[in-house]
C-alpha positions in Angstrom: -58.8 -18.0 -95.2 -56.6 -20.9 -94.1 -52.8 -20.8 -93.8 -52.5 -23.3 -96.7 -54.5 -20.9 -98.9 -52.3 -17.9 -97.8 -49.2 -19.7 -99.0 -50.2 -19.2 -102.6 -48.9 -15.6 -102.3 -45.6 -15.3 -104.2 -42.9 -12.7 -103.6 -39.4 -12.4 -105.0 -37.1 -13.4 -102.1 -33.7 -13.1 -103.8 -33.3 -10.3 -101.3 -35.6 -10.1 -98.3 -38.7 -7.9 -98.8 -39.6 -5.2 -96.4 -42.8 -3.7 -95.1 -43.1 -1.0 -92.4 -45.6 -0.3 -89.7 -45.8 3.3 -88.7 -48.3 5.1 -86.4 -50.1 8.4 -86.1 -48.8 8.7 -82.5 -47.1 6.7 -79.8 -48.9 3.8 -78.2 -51.3 3.2 -81.1 -50.4 -0.5 -81.2 -47.5 -0.5 -83.7 -45.5 -3.2 -81.8 -48.4 -5.6 -81.6 -49.4 -5.1 -85.3 -45.8 -5.7 -86.2 -45.8 -8.9 -84.1 -49.1 -10.0 -85.7 -47.7 -9.6 -89.2 -44.5 -11.4 -88.1 -46.5 -14.4 -86.9 -48.7 -14.5 -90.0 -45.7 -14.4 -92.4 -43.9 -17.0 -90.3 -46.9 -19.3 -90.2 -47.3 -18.9 -94.0 -43.8 -20.3 -94.4 -41.7 -17.2 -94.9 -38.5 -16.7 -92.9 -39.4 -13.5 -91.1 -37.6 -11.0 -88.8 -38.6 -7.8 -87.1 -36.6 -4.6 -87.2 -36.7 -1.2 -85.4 -33.7 1.0 -86.1 -34.0 3.0 -82.9 -36.1 2.3 -79.9 -36.5 4.4 -76.7 -37.5 2.2 -73.9 -36.6 1.1 -70.4 -38.1 -2.3 -71.0 -35.3 -4.2 -72.5 -34.5 -7.8 -73.7 -31.2 -9.7 -73.5 -30.3 -11.7 -76.6 -28.8 -15.1 -76.3 -25.3 -13.7 -76.8 -25.7 -11.3 -73.8 -26.7 -8.1 -75.7 -29.4 -5.6 -74.9 -32.2 -4.6 -77.3 -35.7 -3.2 -77.0 -38.2 -5.6 -75.4 -40.7 -5.2 -78.2 -38.2 -6.5 -80.8 -37.3 -9.4 -78.6 -41.0 -10.2 -78.3 -41.4 -9.9 -82.1 -38.5 -12.2 -82.7 -40.3 -14.7 -80.4 -43.4 -14.3 -82.6 -41.2 -15.3 -85.6 -39.7 -18.2 -83.6 -36.2 -17.0 -84.1 -33.4 -15.9 -81.8 -33.3 -12.2 -81.4 -30.1 -10.3 -82.5 -28.9 -6.8 -82.1 -29.5 -6.2 -85.9 -33.2 -6.2 -85.0 -32.8 -3.1 -82.8 -29.3 -1.7 -83.4 -29.8 1.4 -81.3 -31.6 1.5 -78.0 -32.1 4.7 -76.0 -32.6 4.2 -72.3 -33.7 7.5 -70.5 -31.7 8.1 -67.3 -33.0 11.5 -66.5 -34.6 14.6 -67.9 -33.6 14.9 -71.6 -30.6 12.4 -71.1 -30.4 8.8 -72.3 -27.9 6.0 -72.2 -27.2 5.1 -75.9 -26.9 1.4 -76.4 -25.4 0.4 -79.8 -25.6 -3.2 -80.9 -26.4 -4.3 -77.4 -23.6 -2.5 -75.5 -23.7 0.9 -73.8 -21.9 3.6 -75.7 -22.4 6.6 -73.5 -25.0 9.1 -72.1 -26.1 11.8 -74.5 -28.5 14.7 -73.9 -31.1 15.1 -76.6 -29.5 18.0 -78.5 -26.0 16.4 -78.4 -27.3 13.0 -79.6 -29.3 14.7 -82.4 -26.4 16.8 -83.7 -23.4 14.6 -83.0 -24.4 11.0 -83.2 -27.4 10.7 -85.5 -25.4 11.0 -88.7 -23.3 8.0 -87.6 -26.4 6.1 -86.5 -27.8 6.2 -90.0 -25.1 4.1 -91.4 -25.3 1.6 -88.5 -29.0 1.0 -88.9 -28.8 0.6 -92.7 -26.1 -2.0 -92.3 -28.2 -3.9 -89.8 -31.2 -4.0 -92.1 -29.0 -5.1 -95.0 -27.8 -8.1 -93.0 -31.3 -9.1 -92.0 -32.4 -8.9 -95.6 -29.7 -11.3 -96.6 -30.9 -13.9 -94.0 -34.7 -13.5 -94.2 -37.4 -13.5 -96.8 -39.4 -10.7 -95.1 -38.3 -8.0 -92.7 -41.2 -6.2 -90.9 -40.0 -2.7 -89.8 -41.6 -0.7 -87.0 -41.4 3.0 -86.8 -41.5 5.2 -83.7 -44.0 7.8 -82.5 -45.3 9.6 -85.6 -43.6 10.2 -89.0 -45.1 13.7 -89.0 -42.9 15.2 -86.2 -41.8 18.2 -88.2 -39.0 19.2 -85.7 -37.4 15.8 -86.0 -37.7 14.9 -89.7 -34.4 16.3 -90.9 -32.5 13.8 -88.8 -35.0 10.9 -89.0 -33.6 7.4 -88.9 -36.7 5.5 -87.7 -39.7 6.5 -89.8 -40.0 7.8 -93.4 -36.3 8.1 -94.1 -35.8 4.5 -92.9 -38.7 3.4 -95.1 -37.0 5.1 -98.1 -33.7 3.4 -97.3 -35.5 0.1 -97.4 -37.9 1.0 -100.1 -40.6 -0.3 -97.8 -44.3 0.3 -98.3 -45.8 1.8 -95.1 -48.9 0.8 -93.2 -50.1 3.7 -91.1 -51.8 2.6 -87.8 -54.1 4.8 -85.8 -55.9 4.2 -82.5 -59.6 4.8 -82.7 -59.9 4.3 -78.9 -58.3 7.8 -78.5 -60.9 9.5 -80.7 -60.2 11.6 -83.7 -59.0 8.7 -85.8 -59.8 10.2 -89.2 -58.3 13.6 -88.3 -55.1 11.8 -87.1 -54.7 9.9 -90.3 -55.5 12.7 -92.7 -53.5 15.2 -90.6 -50.5 12.9 -90.7 -50.7 12.5 -94.5 -51.0 16.3 -94.9 -47.7 16.8 -93.0 -45.7 14.4 -95.1 -43.9 15.2 -98.3 -45.4 13.9 -101.5 -42.9 11.1 -101.9 -43.6 10.0 -98.3 -47.4 10.1 -98.9 -46.8 7.9 -102.0 -45.0 5.4 -99.8 -48.1 4.9 -97.6 -49.9 1.8 -98.9 -52.9 1.9 -96.6 -54.3 2.3 -93.1 -55.1 0.1 -90.1 -57.6 1.4 -87.6 -56.7 -0.3 -84.3 -58.4 -1.0 -81.0 -62.0 -0.7 -82.4 -64.9 -1.4 -80.1 -68.5 -1.7 -81.4 -70.4 -2.2 -84.6 -68.1 -1.7 -87.6 -71.1 -1.0 -89.9 -71.5 2.3 -88.0 -67.9 3.1 -88.9 -68.3 2.2 -92.6 -69.3 5.7 -93.9 -66.1 7.1 -92.3 -64.0 4.4 -93.9 -65.6 5.1 -97.3 -64.9 8.8 -96.9 -61.3 8.2 -95.8 -60.5 6.0 -98.9 -62.1 8.6 -101.2 -60.3 11.5 -99.5 -56.9 9.9 -99.5 -57.0 7.5 -102.5 -55.6 4.8 -100.2 -57.3 1.6 -98.9 -58.2 0.8 -95.3 -56.3 -2.5 -94.8 -58.4 -3.4 -91.8 -60.2 -2.4 -88.7 -58.7 -4.4 -85.8 -61.0 -4.9 -82.8 -59.6 -4.4 -79.4 -58.2 -7.7 -78.0 -58.7 -8.0 -74.2 -56.5 -10.2 -72.2 -54.0 -10.8 -75.0 -51.2 -11.6 -72.5 -48.3 -10.2 -74.5 -46.0 -7.6 -73.0 -46.5 -3.9 -73.6 -43.8 -1.8 -75.2 -43.2 0.6 -72.4 -44.5 2.0 -69.1 -47.0 4.3 -70.8 -49.3 1.3 -70.8 -49.2 1.0 -67.0 -51.3 4.1 -66.6 -54.2 2.2 -68.4 -54.1 -0.7 -66.0 -53.3 0.2 -62.4 -55.0 -3.0 -61.2 -54.7 -6.4 -62.8 -56.4 -9.6 -61.9 -57.1 -12.9 -63.6 -60.2 -12.4 -65.8 -61.7 -15.8 -64.7 -61.4 -15.1 -61.0 -63.9 -13.2 -58.9 -63.2 -10.9 -56.0 -63.3 -13.8 -53.5 -60.7 -15.7 -55.4 -58.2 -12.9 -55.5 -56.8 -13.8 -52.1 -53.4 -12.2 -52.5 -52.9 -8.5 -52.9 -49.5 -7.7 -54.4 -48.4 -4.0 -54.8 -45.7 -3.0 -57.2 -44.0 0.4 -56.6 -44.3 2.3 -59.9 -40.9 4.0 -59.8 -40.5 7.1 -62.0 -37.8 5.3 -64.0 -39.2 1.8 -63.8 -37.5 -0.6 -66.1 -38.4 -4.1 -67.2 -41.9 -3.9 -65.7 -42.7 -7.1 -67.7 -41.1 -9.0 -64.8 -44.5 -8.9 -63.1 -46.6 -10.0 -66.1 -47.1 -13.6 -65.0 -48.7 -12.4 -61.8 -51.5 -10.7 -63.9 -52.7 -14.2 -64.8 -52.6 -16.0 -61.5 -56.2 -16.6 -60.5 -55.6 -15.8 -56.8 -53.6 -12.6 -57.3 -54.6 -8.9 -57.5 -51.7 -7.0 -58.9 -51.6 -3.2 -58.2 -49.1 -0.5 -59.3 -48.8 2.3 -56.7 -47.0 5.6 -56.8 -48.5 7.5 -53.8 -48.7 6.6 -50.1 -52.5 7.0 -50.3 -52.6 4.0 -52.6 -50.8 1.7 -50.2 -53.7 -0.3 -48.8 -52.9 -3.5 -47.1 -50.8 -5.6 -49.4 -49.6 -9.1 -48.7 -46.4 -8.5 -50.7 -44.7 -5.5 -52.1 -42.3 -5.6 -55.1 -39.7 -2.9 -55.8 -38.9 -3.4 -59.5 -36.0 -2.5 -61.7 -34.9 1.1 -62.3 -32.7 2.9 -64.8 -31.6 5.3 -62.1 -31.7 3.5 -58.8 -30.3 6.2 -56.6 -32.7 8.8 -58.0 -35.7 6.5 -57.6 -34.7 5.5 -54.1 -34.5 9.2 -53.1 -38.0 9.7 -54.7 -39.2 6.7 -52.6 -38.0 8.4 -49.5 -39.4 11.9 -50.4 -42.9 10.6 -50.8 -42.8 8.4 -47.7 -43.0 5.0 -49.3 -39.8 4.0 -47.6 -41.5 4.3 -44.2 -44.5 2.3 -45.4 -42.1 -0.4 -46.6 -40.3 -0.5 -43.3 -43.6 -0.8 -41.4 -44.8 -3.4 -43.8 -41.8 -5.6 -43.3 -41.7 -5.2 -39.5 -45.3 -6.3 -39.4 -44.4 -9.5 -41.2 -45.3 -8.5 -44.7 -43.4 -9.9 -47.7 -41.0 -7.7 -49.8 -39.2 -8.5 -53.0 -36.6 -6.4 -54.9 -35.7 -7.1 -58.5 -32.5 -5.6 -60.0 -32.6 -1.9 -59.0 -35.2 -2.8 -56.3 -32.7 -5.4 -55.0 -29.9 -2.8 -54.9 -32.1 -0.6 -52.8 -32.4 -3.3 -50.1 -28.8 -2.8 -49.0 -27.2 -0.4 -46.6 -25.7 2.2 -49.0 -25.4 2.9 -52.7 -22.3 4.5 -54.3 -22.1 6.0 -57.8 -18.8 8.0 -57.8 -18.4 7.7 -61.6 -21.9 9.0 -62.2 -22.8 5.9 -64.1 -26.5 6.2 -63.5 -26.9 9.4 -61.4 -25.4 12.8 -60.7 -25.9 11.9 -57.0 -22.8 10.0 -55.7 -24.2 8.2 -52.7 -27.2 7.6 -50.6 -28.4 5.3 -47.8 -30.3 2.2 -48.8 -33.3 0.7 -47.1 -31.0 -1.3 -44.8 -32.5 -4.7 -45.0 -29.3 -6.5 -45.9 -25.7 -5.9 -45.0 -24.4 -5.1 -48.4 -23.3 -2.0 -50.3 -23.8 -1.4 -54.0 -21.2 0.3 -56.2 -22.0 1.2 -59.8 -19.3 0.3 -62.3 -18.7 1.4 -65.9 -19.2 -2.1 -67.3 -22.8 -3.3 -67.7 -23.5 -6.9 -67.0 -26.0 -8.3 -69.6 -26.3 -12.1 -69.6 -28.9 -14.9 -69.7 -28.6 -17.1 -66.7 -29.9 -20.5 -65.5 -29.8 -22.3 -62.2 -31.7 -23.3 -59.1 -33.4 -21.6 -56.2 -32.7 -23.0 -52.7 -35.2 -21.1 -50.6 -35.4 -22.5 -47.2 -38.6 -24.3 -46.6 -39.0 -25.5 -50.2 -39.1 -29.3 -50.4 -37.0 -29.3 -53.6 -34.9 -26.7 -55.4 -36.7 -25.1 -58.2 -35.1 -24.7 -61.7 -34.9 -21.1 -62.8 -33.8 -19.0 -65.7 -33.8 -15.4 -66.6 -31.5 -12.5 -67.5 -29.4 -9.8 -65.8 -29.0 -6.2 -66.9 -27.2 -4.1 -64.3 -24.2 -1.9 -63.6 -24.4 -2.2 -59.8 -22.1 -4.6 -58.0 -23.2 -6.0 -54.6 -20.5 -6.1 -51.9 -21.4 -7.9 -48.8 -20.0 -6.2 -45.7 -20.5 -9.0 -43.2 -22.2 -12.4 -42.8 -25.4 -12.7 -40.9 -26.9 -16.0 -40.0 -30.3 -14.7 -40.8 -29.3 -13.8 -44.4 -28.3 -16.1 -47.2 -28.1 -16.1 -51.0 -31.0 -18.2 -52.3 -30.0 -18.7 -55.9 -27.2 -20.5 -57.6 -26.8 -19.4 -61.3 -24.5 -19.7 -64.2 -24.4 -18.2 -67.7 -27.0 -20.0 -69.7 -25.4 -23.0 -71.5 -27.2 -22.0 -74.8 -24.9 -18.9 -74.8 -21.7 -21.0 -74.8 -19.7 -22.9 -77.3 -20.4 -26.6 -77.6 -18.6 -28.4 -74.8 -18.0 -25.2 -72.8 -19.5 -24.6 -69.4 -19.5 -22.0 -66.7 -19.5 -22.4 -62.9 -22.4 -21.8 -60.6 -22.2 -18.7 -58.3 -24.4 -17.7 -55.4 -26.8 -14.8 -56.2 -29.4 -12.7 -54.5 -30.3 -12.2 -50.9 -33.0 -13.6 -48.6 -34.0 -13.6 -44.9 -34.3 -17.0 -43.3 -38.1 -17.1 -43.5 -38.1 -16.2 -47.2 -40.5 -13.3 -46.8 -37.9 -10.7 -47.8 -35.6 -11.4 -50.8 -34.0 -9.8 -53.7 -32.3 -10.7 -57.0 -30.7 -9.3 -60.1 -32.5 -11.9 -62.2 -35.1 -10.3 -64.5 -37.8 -12.8 -65.4 -37.5 -14.6 -62.1 -41.3 -14.6 -61.8 -41.6 -16.2 -65.2 -40.5 -19.5 -63.7 -43.8 -21.2 -63.1 -42.9 -23.6 -60.3 -40.8 -21.0 -58.4 -43.5 -18.4 -58.7 -46.1 -20.7 -57.3 -43.7 -21.7 -54.5 -43.5 -18.0 -53.5 -47.2 -17.4 -53.9 -48.0 -20.4 -51.8 -45.7 -19.1 -49.1 -47.8 -15.9 -49.0 -51.0 -18.0 -48.9 -49.7 -20.1 -46.0 -48.8 -17.0 -44.0 -52.6 -16.1 -44.3 -53.7 -19.6 -43.3 -54.7 -20.4 -46.9 -54.0 -23.8 -48.5 -51.4 -23.9 -51.3 -52.4 -24.2 -54.9 -50.9 -26.3 -57.7 -48.7 -24.6 -60.3 -51.3 -24.6 -63.1 -50.3 -21.4 -65.0 -47.7 -22.2 -67.7 -46.9 -18.7 -68.8 -44.7 -19.5 -71.8 -47.3 -21.9 -73.2 -50.0 -19.2 -72.8 -47.6 -16.7 -74.5 -47.2 -18.9 -77.5 -51.0 -19.4 -77.7 -51.4 -15.6 -77.5 -49.1 -15.1 -80.6 -51.3 -17.6 -82.5 -54.5 -15.7 -81.3 -53.0 -12.5 -82.4 -52.1 -13.9 -85.9 -55.6 -15.3 -86.3 -57.1 -12.0 -85.3 -55.0 -10.3 -88.0 -56.0 -12.8 -90.6 -59.6 -12.2 -89.8 -59.6 -8.5 -89.8 -56.8 -7.4 -92.1 -56.7 -7.5 -95.9 -53.8 -9.9 -96.1 -54.0 -10.4 -99.9 -53.5 -6.6 -100.3 -50.7 -6.6 -97.7 -48.9 -9.4 -99.7 -49.4 -7.3 -102.8 -47.7 -4.4 -101.1 -44.7 -6.6 -100.4 -44.3 -7.3 -104.1 -43.9 -3.7 -105.2 -40.3 -3.1 -104.1 -37.4 -2.3 -106.4 -34.3 -4.3 -106.3 -32.0 -1.4 -105.8 -33.2 -0.9 -102.3 -31.0 -1.7 -99.3 
């Protein structure tokens, strides 16, 4: 069915309509199903926005006004071709340790809570915050696509729920229940989830999506027929698994499924660069490495044991929600010694955000902003110290890179999310700051501007460098400059900057939407959207 034919669907948009995607478990594909529906509705001409009341993730996204939300809601806003706001994810939980999370409310850190304290003391307040956010979105958009978290059938959490069935009731949203057939037991997970819901919650479920299917759907049909007869609810679609979609994953659970990445069109001989990323226990914003997955000459590996080290051309130490604790872990398992040996042997090393902080001489956290440990030695590659402050810096930035050896400075942009402050202790002629950045001009009032400041650290040869800038490797020309430097150190010729990552990402959204149109019952989904009552939020 073509987009023009889809637009015949009519819904009352005096107040934005809502529909909710929930799952039978975590990591069943809720975020991508939500993104798919967002793109379909947007393409059909509806003003559409995503919403997730509460998200737990270390993979975050900085909005244009310098606020922090879950990465998935930022990605879904991109699918809608709108600017993300904190109303799309008013509460973000960022785990800092065992059973403790930093609570971010409307993009700014509130404080750390342990699980019990958050549940008993803050959740009652959180309910009114998320309802107000959804109300504002419904005033501005025709359709709001809500995403749940985990499973709605978590019996021990239901009495304080603000993200699944209670949120659906507040919005009077029909619920689409998604299950992952790749895990096995798909029918049991769907029927079991329904059995654990209250009757009014079961009534709210409008149908099911079976996700990540592989094989001949005709062999599944008897099960689908049984499921519809057993529950009295329709199967809204069976979504085949989509390899190589090129859209970011929600959280680091997904890393365990792809320890090694390489460009699907490249063969083993073409993967001339071996890049290893340290999979820190509290890794954050691992999507920083996503573009490397699609460079045809790169093999990208995630390692968490010394035995996995191999012989990398470059090592990346990524962001961390608890830099000191992850640095101590690095030392305890011997990866620090391998990093030192790698660098002394001429290997390349990159630190991003928390990984950058680890490259200095010492780290201090006297206020216990990130860790209960007040100080520890860094890896000692640069003469700076890091002190963690109470105020978090969250900002989108733009600027240029002036790496020595580059013919021309490369334009860059990205975002910063950090509480560490770098304090240089001395100047060294072999060290310099390779970036000049300012607050992104799109953030500022018309006519306003901000000054450029030096940022990051690099050795003279450019093999060892670090930066606070998340998304630095999403800059296509800069990324290829760096990769070609690695190639040249191996005696390989440089390659042109052919990969345009943002263009591929937009194409991936369109592919996802067309996939949804092909395999989902969109007429029935539109029908669900028209069944809401006006007295809802």
